[in-house]
C-alpha positions, 0 to 999 in steps of 0.5 A: 966122764963125770958131767959137771951138772952137780956143781951148777945144781948145788949153787942154784939150789942154795941160791933158790932154796928159800924160793916158794915153789908153786905147786898145784897138788890136785891138778893134772901133771903137765908135760913142758917141752921147751927150747932154751929160749922158751925155758928162759921166757917161762922162768922170767914170767914165773920165777918167784924172784922175778915176781918179787922184783916186779912187786918191788916196782909196784911198791916204789910206785906206792912210795912215790904216791906217799911223797906226792901226797905230802905236797897235796892238801890234807883235809880232815873233818871233826865232830865232837860231843861233850856231856858234862856230868859235872859242870866245871867250877871256876873260882871268882874273887869275892871282891868282885861282888863286894866281898872281902879281898883275898877270898873267892867264891865258886861259880859254874859256867856253861851248859851240860851239853856242848857240840861242835863239827868242822873241817881243817885244811893243811897245805905245804906251800914250800918245803925243800925236802918234799920238793926234792922227793918229788923230783927223785920219783922217776929215778927211784922207779928206774932204780927199782926197774933195774933191780928187777932187770938184774934179777931177770938176768941172773935167772936167765944166766942160771937157766941157760947154764943148767939147760945146756949142761943137761943138753950135753948130758943127753948127748953123752947118754946117746954116746954111752948107748952106742958104746954099750951096744959096741961092748955088748957085741964085743962081749958076744963075739968074745964068748963065741971065740972063747967057746971055740977055744981061741980066747980065755975066760979072763978075756970074757970077764974083762969085757963084761967088767968094762960093759958093766962099768959103762952101764953104771956110768950111764945110770949115774949120768941119767940120775944126774940129768934127772936131778938136773931137771928137778933143779931146773924146774925149781929155778923156773917155778914149774910144779914138781909133779910136771915133766920137763922135756928139753927140745934144743940141740947144740952144735959146735958152730952155734957155740962159735957164732957171734961171741968174740965181738970186740965191741962192748959198752959199759951202758949195756950192763944193768949193774952199770945203769943201776949205779948211774941211777944210784948216783942220781939219787945220791945227788938228790939226797945231798940236795934234800939235806941242803934245802933242809936249811931253808925255811918251810912255809905252810898254810892252814884253814879251819871252819867249825860250828859249835853249840851249847845246850842245857838239854840234848837238842842239837838236832832241832832246827830252831836251836842256834849254832855258832860259826868259827873260821880262820886261816893261818900261815906258818913259817918255820925258820931253822936256827940251830940244830947242833950241827945235825944238818951240816953232818947230814950234808957232809955224809950225803956228799961222802956217800956220793963220792963212794958211788962215783968211785964205784963207777971206776971200780965197776968199769975195771971189773967189767973190763976184766970180766970181758977179758977173762971170759974171752980168754976162757972162751978161746981156750975152751973152743980150742980144747973142744976142737982138739978133743973132737979130733981126738975122738976121730983119731980114737974112733979110727984106732978102734975101727982098725983094731976091731977089724984086726980082732974080727980077722983074728989078727988082734988080741982082746987086750988091744980092742979093749984098750982101743975102746977105753981110749975112745970112751976117754976121748968122748968124755973129754970132748963132752967136758970141753963142750960143757966148759965152752957153753959156760964160757960163752954164757959168761962172756955174753953176760960180761959184755951185757949181751946175754 
């Protein structure tokens, strides 16, 4: 049997090809021994995708701080110093001093140096869009957290699938070893019978070919397991030079335990929770555009001191500075914007309608996922049980045929056929076992119970 490791590995490697795999080149290689749960826990702590999703949560916190800052006072200080290399000239009507009308004479006002310093305060008293942004902060954080949870769930799903397919592969290696040992003994016995003149050279060659095929099959299976471990290390963000040991085993009873519970809730799916949060944010978006029609009110205050000097003497205590201060209120009233605000409100409402439609679609999708995964799970378990019975029957046939062969009552062809049938039954069983593992993981994921 060809274990289906390659299919999962290809999808995993494509999905995570761009992930940065942390490597410590000068560190001593380590050996990581993990159960399936320990492998998942390690991946959830170290996978680059999870780390980035957690960073996104921190980024959302910073964005919330930016929104909060808009509602808080903004205070700025200022300092200015001007050196008039050439003092500005002002034209004064000549008739002010008794001169002819319609003529002007130039006059320079001011001093060579002027300086000022002060502080300005700006405070929003009412802005509907800012206040809606403050209300939406909690929902925005929840949305980022659910995105991280969905990422974790995908990592978890992939780790479980790859881990257990490798466990199945290791079990198959054990079976191949037993089959190889049987064929080595059969080859030895056939050679003895051939040397005693009771078998043909062709019989020896046939057994040798079958033994070589089994050894080749084991080599391929082992190579696939090694490649699978490398893919799992990449997925878990384990340094390439480190070793990975899988300590979990897998029994048929573990596959059958607690998987066909008919109860499931939409709320258990992270995608459903995130869609509900998206609807909440969509409502805030509609409200934000609606409040854009309301006037905004702001407050400002300023205090400053300025001085003019004919020489650079601003730091002398005897020189006088003049104080200016004021407070002001500003009311901005939206009058006409060409319909932009109405278009924004309509667009936000339409997007909200789409989100509500997506809720119904997601519910149907979840129902379908659970139904299909249950069908696949039941079918996989039935197939697995049938294949296991086939192994028992094939083993009985092989034992009986082997006994006849050893007693000189059977032919080499019969025992070779019986052995080949046993190997086929074993391969079919491992294939069905792998299918049952994938079906169980898919079911638990569909029901939100992984």
